[in-house]
N, C-alpha and C positions, 0 to 999 in steps of 0.2 A: 145432342151422341148418340148411337145405338153402342148401350152400354154389352152387347151379347160380344159385341169384337173383344173389349177388358176382359171379358168372361173368357172366351177362350182362348187369351193369350195367357190367362190365368195370373192378372199381375193388374195390380192399382192404374188407372187412368195416370200417364206422365210423360214428361214432357222428354226423357232421357233417353236418346237412342240406344245407346249402352246394354241399358234394360232390356228393352224394347226388343232388340237383337237376339242378347242371349235367351228370352222367354222364347221367341220364336225355333232358339235350336232345339231348347230341349225340347217342345214340343212334335218336332220335326219327327222321330224314330214314332208317333203316337199315330201320323198322319200317310205313310208311305204312299208314294204317288203311283205305284203299282199296284199298290193290295187296298188304298182307301184311298182313289182320286178325288171323291165328291170332298171327302173331310181336308184333303192338300189344300184342294182348289180355296175352299172357306178359310183354313190358316192363313194362308198365302195373300188373299185378300186384305184379310185381319191385319197381316203385319205390313202389308203397304199400307194400307192406310192408318195407321198408329205411328207408322214412319212421317206419312204427310202431316199428320197431326200435330208432331211432336216438332217439325218443321215450317209449320203455318207462323208468320210473322204478329198474325192475332190470335186471341180467344175470347170468342164470346161467353157474356155468363148465362143462357138460356140453353136447352139441348137445342131446340128447333131451329135458334137463329145460327148454333153453331152447325147441324145438319144442311141447311139453308148455303153455310158457307163454303162446305165440303165441297157440295156438290158446283157452286161458282166456281172451287179453284180446279177439281179434279173432273176433268173431261173424262169421258166415257173412252176406255181401253181400244186402240183400235187391235185388227188379229193379230200386226205383227209384232206386238207392243207384247199381247197376253203370250205371245210363242217364247219371242226374248223373256220374258218371266219366266213361265215354264222350265228354259234352259235354266236359268242362274236360280231357282229355285231346288230345281232335281241338284244343283250343283251342289251347294248351300249343303243339300241333305248330306251328301256324297260327304263329304268335311266334316259333318257333325254325326255322322255314322261311325260307332267305335269298331262297327264288324266291318266296315268296305272303307275307312277313310285312307289305313294305308295297304290294303291289297291292290295291287298293280290290276289284276283282271278287274274288277272293279271298275278302275279306271276307265281301263277298255270297254270294258262296256258301256261309261258314260259316254266315252266319246264316237263310240260307234251309232250312239242313236243320233248324232247329228247328221245322220244320212236322213232322218224322217224329215227334215226340217229345210225350206229352203236355203240356197248356198247366201243369198243375201241378207237372208236371217243371221246367218252363221255369221257373216262376215260384220254383221251388225252388232250382235254380240259377244263377239269374242274380246273387245275391248273392256264391259264389263266383268266378263269373267277373267280378266287378267286383275283387273283393281280388286275382286276379291279374292281372289289368289296372292296380293300383294296385303293382305288386312287381315288375312288367315293368319295363323299361329299353329305353330306344332303342324305345318304341313310335313311328307315325305318328298325330298327333291326330286326324289328319282319317280317319284308318282306325280308330280308336276312338271317333271322335264316333258313326262308323256304328251301332256295337254300341250304343253308351249310348242314339241315339235310339231302338232295335228295342227294348232292354228296358226304356227309360222308369227309370232309373235316376235322375233328376235329382226326375222327380215323383214318386217313390214312397222317394222318399229319409228324410222325414221316421218310419218307420216303423222303421227302425234308432234305434242305440240314442244316444245325446247325442255321447259319444266318438268313434264312429263316424260319426254323419252329420255330424261336424265336420271328421274325416278325409277322408272322400269328398269333401264339398261344396268341399275345396280342390283335390283331384285334377280331380275336374268340373270348375273354372272352369279350369285351366290347362290342359287336352285345347280347349278353347273358341281359346285363341290357335293362331296358324297354326305350320305346322312351320316347321324350320330352314332348311330348303330344301325342295325337289321331292326325296323320299327313294325316288323311283321308276326315278330316275338313277342310282343306287347296284349297284355290281356286285350279281350273285345267285348267285354263287360262294361265296361264305365271308358269313359271319353277323360273324365274328372281325372282320372287317373293316370291313364296316359299322358294327359300336360303336365301333370305333375310330375311325372317322371324323364320326360322331355327336358320341361326345365328346369329340374334338377343335375339331370348330366350337365347340359348344357352352360349352366350355371360353376356348376363345375370344374368346365373345362376352361371357362374364359377364366378364372381364378389362377386356375395352373400355370396360363400362359401368361398371365397381364399383373397378377399381385406376386406379393414374397408370402411364401411357404407358410409363414404363421398367420396370413390370413384366409389360406386353405385350410390350414389346422383347424381355427375356427370355425372355418364352416360345418367341415366333414363331421366335428365333434356335436352340431347340435341334434337333437332328437326328431326326426322325422320319420316318415313313411311314403315307400315307393317301393316300386315294381322294377326288382333287378333283372332283366331278360337273359339266360344263357347262353349270352353270345362272346367267345372266347373274345373275341376283340377289344369289343365294350368292356370284356372284365379285367383283360388284360390292363386296358388304360386305366379304370376305376383301383386294381390294386396296386402301379403304380403310381396314381395320385395320394392312396392313404401310405403308401413310404415316404413319400417328398414330402407328406406332412406328419411325417414320422406317427403314426396312428395303428397300432396294435390290430388286427382284428382275425379270428381265429378261423372267421368262414372264410377269408378270404386264405390263408395257407393253405387250409382242408382244400378248396379250390384249386390252389396253386397245386397241390401234390397233386390231384386228382389227374390233371393235365400232363404233369411229368412223365406218367405212365403212360398216356395214350402211345402208340407203336406209330399211327398213321400221321402224327405233328410235325410241321418242318422244323428242322435243327435250332433254326436261329428264334423260333418261338419256345421251343423245347428250353430253351437257354435264357429266355427272358424270364419263365416260371421259375425256373431256380433261380433266379434273381430276386425276383421276390420272394419265393419261400425263404432264402437265407437272409433277409432282411425281417421277414413277419419271427421268424424265430430268434432273430436276436432282439427285438423290439417287444417279444413273449415272454424273454426271459428265459428260453430255454438252451440251457448251458451248451451239452451236447451236441445237441441237433445243430445248433448251429453254428458252431464249429467245423462240423464234418459240411455242410453246405456249403461255406467258405470255401471251406478247404477244396472241395470237388470243383467248388465254380474256376478256382484260383489255377487250380490240374487242368480246367481243360480248354484254357488258352485264353477264356474269354472275361472280360470286365475285370483283369488282372488289377489293374494301378486302384480301382473301389473293392474288389475283392481283399487286397492288402491291407487298407484302409481300416476295413471293418473289420480284419483278424486283430488289427492293429489296438484297437477299441475293445475288442474283444479281450486281449492278451492284459493290456489295462486294467482293465475290473474283474478278470478271473484268476489272471497268472500273472499278479503285476511286476513277481520276480523276473517273468522272462522278459518285461516290454523293454529294457534295454535293448537286451539282447536281440532283441527281434526286429529293433531299428539297423542294426548294425548287419541282422543277418537279410533285412531288405533294399541295402542299399544295392542301387543297381548303375555300376558305374562304366559308363559305355571306353572301351578301349581300343584304341586303332592300331594297328598292325606298326612295326616298329620297321621304318625301311630308308628316312635322311635324319639327320641328325637334329633335325628343327619339330621334327615329331616324335621322338624318344617320349618325351615328359609326358606325352597323350599316350602314350602305350602302360602307362604305372595307372592302377587304379586309383581312385582317389575315392573320397568322400562325396557327394554329390551336396549341391546347396539343400535338397531338401531334406536328405538325412540330419545335416549339419542340425536345421532348423528343428525336426522333430526332436532331434537332444536336447537342445538349448532349452525346450519347454521342459523337461522334464527337471525336478526340484530331488538333487542330490539327496536332501534330507527325510525324504519319503523311504530311502532305503537303505541297507545293511552299508556299516564303512565301505565294505570289501565293495558292493555293485555304485556303491557313491565313488567308488575310486576309479571304477570301470569307466562314468561317465565321463568324469571329469578327464578324464587319459585320452577317450573319445576325443571332447572337445579341445583337447590340447595339440596345438600347431606341431610342438614336437614330436608326439605320441613317447612321452620318455616312459623308460620301462620300469623304474623305479617307482611308478605309481600305480600299478597292478602285481607288484609281486605277493600281497598278502592274499589277493585272489586266485595266482597260480596255484600258490599252499594248498589251495581248500580242495584242488582236486586230485585226491589220492583216489580216486575208482571208483568210488562208494555214491558218488550224488553224480546223476543227470546234469544236472543244473549249472554244478559248477564246470563239469567236462565241456560241453556247449559252451562257456564262457571263457575257456580255456582255447578252444577253435576259436574263438572271435578273438581273443588277444593275437593267435599265433596266425592271421591274415594279417599283420602287419611286423610282428617279431619272428615267427617260425621262422625254420631252415625247411631246405625241400623235403625232409625226410617226415618234420609236422606237417605239413602243406597237403604231402602227399596221407599221412592219417588221417588228416579233414574227410579227404577225396573216397577214403576204402572204411568211413565210420557208415553204420547202418543204426535204425533207429525200428520200432517196431509201434511206439507212439507216434500218432497222428500229425499232433502238433511238433515233436522235435523233429519228426521226419521233415516236414515242413520248411525250420527253421535250419535244419543241418542241409537239403537239399539246396540252398540259398546260400549259405557258406561253400560249399562244394562247389558254385557256381564262380564263387568269387577264389577259392583257393588256386582252380583252374588258373583264372587270367594271372594271379601273383606267381605263378609256377612259370606262368608263357614268358613273363616280361623276364624275369630271374634268368631263364636261358635264353632270353633271345637278343635282349637289348644290348648291342654291342658297347655302350661303355662298362656295362655290367663285367663282361666279358673280358675288355680289357684290363680292368679293376682286379678283377681274381687274376689273369695272368702275370700283373706286377705282385701282388699278395704270395703268388705259389714259385715265385721265384728264385729257382734253387742259391743263387748268390743273395744273400743274407742284405753286403751292401748296396744294392740295387737303390737309388733313392728312388722318390714316389714320384711320377710324373705331375707335373707342374699343374695339367688342369684337373686334377686330384689333390692337390694338397691343399689342406685347408687354410695351413698358414698363409696361402698369398691367395687367398677364394680363387681357389682353380675354378673354373667355369661351368665345370664336370664333376664337382666333388658330390654335388647331390647324389648321384646315383653312387659315387663310393660307400655314401655314409645310408643309405637307403637300405645295402646289403649288409654295412657292419651293424645294424640295428636287428640283424638277425643272428643269434648266435648259434655257432655250430662251432665240433668239433675242426682245429685245424694242426698242418703239422708245425715243426717249430720252426725253419724258415720263415714260414708267416708269422707265427708271435714276434720273431724277430724285426718283422718289415713292421709289424704296427708297433711294436715296443720303440722305432726308431722316430717316431710321429711324437712331435717335441709335447702336443698335450694326450693325457689321457680322454680327455671330454670329445676328442675330435674319432673316438674312435667306437662311441655307442655302447653297446653291449658286451664288447670285451674290456672296456676300460679297468675294472676292478680283476680282472681275470687274467692279464696281461701284467697288470702291477705285484700283482699276488707271487704270479711264478717268475717274473723276471728278478726281483727280490727275495725267492725263495720263501717266502714267508706260508707258501699254501701252494699242496701239488692239488688240482681237480683230478678224479677220478677219469679213465676213458671211457667212451663210450660203448656200451653193446651194438649187437651185429642188429640193428631195425629191421633186418626180413626175417629173424628168425623170432622176436619176443617186441610184440611190439609196446606194448605195456613196461619192456623192461629199457626201453629207450626214453620213454617218456620219466620215467622213477630218475634215470641218469640227469634227464635233462630239469627234472623237479628238485632234485637234488642240487644243483648248480644253482635255481631259482634257490633255496634253501638258503646257499651261501652268501648272494647278492641281498636279499632281505636282511640277515644276520649284520651283515657290512653297512648296508645302507638303514634302516630302520629297526636297530638294537634292543629296542625295549620293547615296541610294538611285536617284534619276532616272539620277543621272550614268552611274553603273554598269551602269543599264538600256542606257543610251543609248549607252555603248561595245562592250556585249558583241552586242546583237541587230541582226540586218541589220534596221532597221527603213523605214519608208518614208513617212518626212514629207515633205511636200509645202510647205516655209517659202518666202515670198517674199526675195528678195535684199535689202527693207527691211524686215525684219520685227525688231524689237528683241530680240528671243527668241534670233536667228540667232548674234549673239555670243556669248551664254551655251551654247551647244547644241554651238559649234564646240571651246569651252573643253573641254567632259564628252567629244566625243568623239573629239577628237587634238591635248589637251596633253596634256603628259609628266608625271602626277601618280599615284602608285600609291596613295596611300590618303588620308585626308578633310583633313589638316592642308595636305598638297601639294594639295590642289585646290583648297582655302582662300584661299593664299598666292595662285593665278595668278587671284582675282578683286577685281580694284579695285573698290570701293564707292565709284562716281563718277556715280550715277543711282540715282532713287528705287525704279529697277523693279531694282538687284542688291541694295540694301538691305534690300527687300519677299522677296527672293531667301534672301539670308544672315540676315535675322530667324532662318529656321528651318532655317540650317545650324546642325548638333548644335557646340556648345563655341564658336558665334563669337562674336565682339566685341558684331555687331549685336543676338543672341540676347539676351542682358545688358541692352544698352540698352532692345530693348523691352519687354524684363521685370526692372526693379527688384527685386520683389518674389520673386523666386526668385535671388537675388543672394545668395552666400555669402562676403563680407569676407573670409573666413579662405581662399577657396581662390582670391581672383581673381590673388592673388601667385604664384601655380603658375602661373595660364593664361598671365601676362604671360611670366615666365618660359621656358616648355615650350612654349605652342602660337602665340604671337602674335608674338615678337621677328620675326619678319621682316614683319608689319604696321606694325611699330613702328620698322623702322630706317631710314626717312627723314624722318619727322615731326619737328615741333617740338619741338627740345630741352627750351624754354622749356617748353610744356607736357607733357614727359616728367614733367619734375620736379616739375609741379604734382601731375601724378594719383602719384606717389610721395610726395609729401608726405600726400596722402589715407590710401594706403596703410598707409605708416609715421609715424601719429602720437602713437602713444604711448611714456611716459619710455622703458621697455625696448628699444623701439628707434628709438632718437638713434643710437646708432652705426650700425649698420646701414643708418637711413638719409643717416647724412653719407655713406658709403662709394658709396652708389647715386647722389649726387648728383653727389661729386665724378666718379666716374666717368661720368657725362654729361658733363659739364663739359669733361672731360678738361684740354687743355694752354690751353684758352680763359679769357683774363680775364675777359671781360663774365660768360660762364658761373659762372667761378667766384663773383663777385658775388652772380650772382643763384640763389645755390646757396646761401652763405651766406645772402642775407635773406631767405629764406624759410626756411631751418632756425631761424633765430632769431627772425625778428621777424615774419614771415609777410608781407611785403610784397615785392613790384619797388623795386630798388636806386635811388633821382632819378640816380646816375652813369649809367646803360646807358641805350641810345636805346629807347626802348619800341616806336616802328615795325620796327624790325629784329628783334625777339622779336616783335614782335604782342602785344604787353600791352597791353589797353583797359579801359574798365570794365566789360565782361562778365567776364575775368581777374580782374581785382582783386574783384569781387563775388564770383565762385567761390572766389577764396581766403579771402576775410572772413567766409563761409557754411562754408568748410573748420572756419574759425577756432572757429566758433561750436560747431560739433558735435561737436568735439574737447576742449571743456568737459564737466563734468560734467554728465548731465542735459541735453547742448546740445538746443536745437530751433532750427527757420524757420519763421518765418509764411508763411500761405499764398499771400500775395505772389508770394515767394519761390518758394515747391512750384512756381508755377503756372509761371513765371519758368523754371525748372528743366526742369519738362515739356516747354514747347516749345523746348528748347535741346536736349535730346533725341532728342524726334520729328523733327524737322528732318533731315532726310538732306544737306540742302549745307552745314549746319553743320562743322567738323571734328570730327571721328572721337574724339579722343583728349577734346576739351571735349562731347563729349554722353557719352561713356561716365564722366568725370567729374561729371556730371550725373549721371547713375544711378546713381553711388556715394554722389555726397551724399543723393541721395533713400531709398537703402537705408540709410544711415547714419540719417538721422532716424528713419525708420521702427522702428529697433531703438532708440535713443534715448528713444523715444515709446513702448515698450514697456516699458520701466526704467522711467520715469515712472511710464504706468498701473499698475504693479506696487508700488510704494511705498504703502504705508500710510498714508495721510496724512489729519486730519481734513476735515470741509468747512469752508468758507470762507464768513460772514456778514459781510454790510457791517457791521454794525453792532459786529462784534468788534475794538474799536479797542487793545485791550490787547496785539494779536497782531502784534507785528513780524515773526515769519517766514509772517503770513498776507497773504492776497491780498484786494484788493479793489477796483470795476471803478470808471469813473467816476463816477457818482450816489453810491457809496460815500464815495470820495472826496470830494464835494463839500458831505458831510453832514457827512463827520467835520470837513473844514476848517471847515465856519460853525458848528459848534458850541464848535468850539475859539476861531474870532473873536467869538462871540456873548459867551464866558465872561470875554475881554478885555476885550469891549466893555462889559460889563456890571460888570467891574471899575474901569474907567476913568472911567465914566460915573457911578456908583454913589457905589462904596466909596471911592475916593479921595477925590472930590469934595465928598461929605456927612459920610462919614465917617472922613476923613483924621485928624482930632485923635484916636482911640482906637485905643491901639497893639495894640490885638485885631484890628481889622478892619485894622489895616495886615499884620498876620500874615496873615492871609487874602487878600488880594487879594495881596499875594507868591506863596502859595501857587498861587492861583488863574493868577497869571500862569504859575508853574512848569508845571502840570499841562497846562495850554493848549499852551504850547511844545512839553511833551512828545509831548501829541499830535500836533501838526502835524509831529511828525518821524515818527512812527508812523503816522501817513495817507502822507506822501511815500517811505518802505519801502516798506509795504503797495503803494503804486500799482506802485512800482518793481519790485516782486513780484511784482506782477500779469502785465506785460510781460517779464519774465528768459524769454529763451532762451536761453542761455548765452553773449550776447557779453560778451566779456573789457572791462568796464568798470568803474566806481567809482561807489559809490551818491552820492559827492559830488555827482561830474558829472552822474550822471543827477538827481541833486534839482537842481541849478540849472536844468538844461535843464527840468524839472516847469515851477519856478518861475518863469523865461524866459517858456515856449512856453504855459504856463498844462496843468492838469488835462487839458484834453480834446485833448489835441496827439495821443496814440495810443489805439489804441482798445485793447480786452482782449482778450489771446491764447485763443483758444475754447475748449482741449484743455485736458488736464493740463500742468503744469508741476513743477519741483524745490518748490513753495511748497503742491501741491494744485489739485483740481479748481477754475474759475472760479464766480465768486461768479453764482448763477441770477439772471437779470431779474426 
């Protein structure tokens, strides 16, 4: 074999066609057909011979045998083949030349060279050129398309075999697409560098569209050497890929900033570069630049959702205290115009699902208690104003953050004046201005529905009606579940100064819980416990109006959260301006200057000497007043511990007789008899009168006649309380509705003695527990005709019927049997039996009637029977609930 062939190709003898082609392409630039035609021809012959050798099915051991074999299988080339080879060789040289391969003019020159050959040769070689194009890599589609159009590959594709036709069709469809970028911008010195760049961009693009962002990140994070041409379209894609992969790149940021400053650039391209710059600023941790970039992008009207998301991320990282506020500010509730009754609800701004989801992802424990309360309030369906009172108190005009939080809260609770203040607010800080402009958008929505929705206007018409006795329309009545009460409650959730006639209307609504933020305001003023100051003219001094509103918030905070507010007033340098005659001033002075360290000490400093103080202490934790106000939450087992551990100071100067009554309530069970005796003796001490009282209460449940009643304030009320306590101490003892109403009135009137009020609450609590025990008993239903049930119940009608039938039998026996059949011994026995049955039936009737009114009183059946005989069975109505003898007889 001729070794010169392999030396010319500069490779070892091989059958690897790939290696042969690579060697051939590497040598082509050194033997250009125009500058070195002889060398090019020798190189081409060497290449063809090497390919034929590689494809040969047999290889000889000796060189002479191989040469003879080659001469046998390779006949001399014809003129046509030589010319075809020249064209293919020139084409491969074009593809391999880094200076010419992407130059359209060079491709046109190559195409022009076809005129030097006969048409038959061009027709013949065109398919070899197509095959070479198909196998070539990293070729410009635009350039190949020039060749495809000239050789009309697409039009003549049908003459190919089906397999080839399908294969080439895919290729021709591919070259119709644009190049990845402008390949002419690649360097013309090195084909390998060109291939590396194109392959890198192509693979990155495939990862971007076909794989996950994490795969894109892994690939772009690898160290590599490529040449990035100055192609803005490519660079925009390249920068976008880095942003998707979350890879910071200062070079890309600098390039983006350079592009932004170009005046001749299309607006949409400029926006794209601004978006890239904002992302790179953020990933490069440039705090101020990234915020400004996102704000500018948001304000431009482009990428607003993405900009809002990135701003939220920036806020959570750099300004976390603003984050919950920002989420509310970004709420974008679409509100339609209110035209029909079916669309009113959609005219009221609401939190969107996106906003709720964002709020739900925030951990309140990572924030201060005040901001945490804002998060919880935002997620609360009822948006209870009591949750955010502490945060509103912090806005004294010295802290911008709390002012913005105030505005966010006022979207729900603010009246038109405060909503207008949001709209009029200004800020020089770019980030605060961004939050503020979104709050202003929502404030305008709130004002719109307040002023335009017909149900709200109808509700206000009733509220401001001059006739105080005008009832609330049924559709707004919460007690009737009015179908439009929702709109009235939304309005009532925005506190405002209202005239006296409006206060009267609200006071006529049965439950204060139905009037939202006006609940304590109406109660305190209607009971004359506290008079709220009148508001200033908001048009003259906006800050003065807020201070008036803030003073209302302070009053609500003191009443709803007295201990927390006391800690705030002691800690904060507040600026509340109260007049000297303000009823709340003494309380505030105790909070601020009193000698207390914990809630028990502060509680003991506050004497319950007015309705206002009582209203405050109702919400004080573990206070006597809180138990009095809500007997349902009383745990009778826990009250004794409260008295011993928390309330001793409160009871120190109280009437000892009342303290004895209280302890008989708590220690009434037989197993507590010894403790009761010790407790009463401790209260009595050496006082003889008190010892007599203690002994009488312990044994007889009464006040001793030998002791002066006035001295210890014993009266009909205390006697009644002792009697009811004795009733409830019996098994399944209960009290009547009249007594329940009396106890309710006693405990609710703050002028009554505190211990007696507590006793009333305890009686109600014990009656409730006894009623539960009775209701839990499995007792049969009572009917009036069940004459034989000695342990049953009967009502007044049933009692009368049972007595009537007994008397009827007695009358029949006396008038008929005894008078007309008295001579017969049989009828005498019958008459005697009738008298016995009637007598027993009357006794059963009396007992059933007594059972119907049994409430646990310590009375005897005989005495009760005599009372019924004397006062007639209609004397006392039936007890309407279950007692130990079962449910009442149905009328």
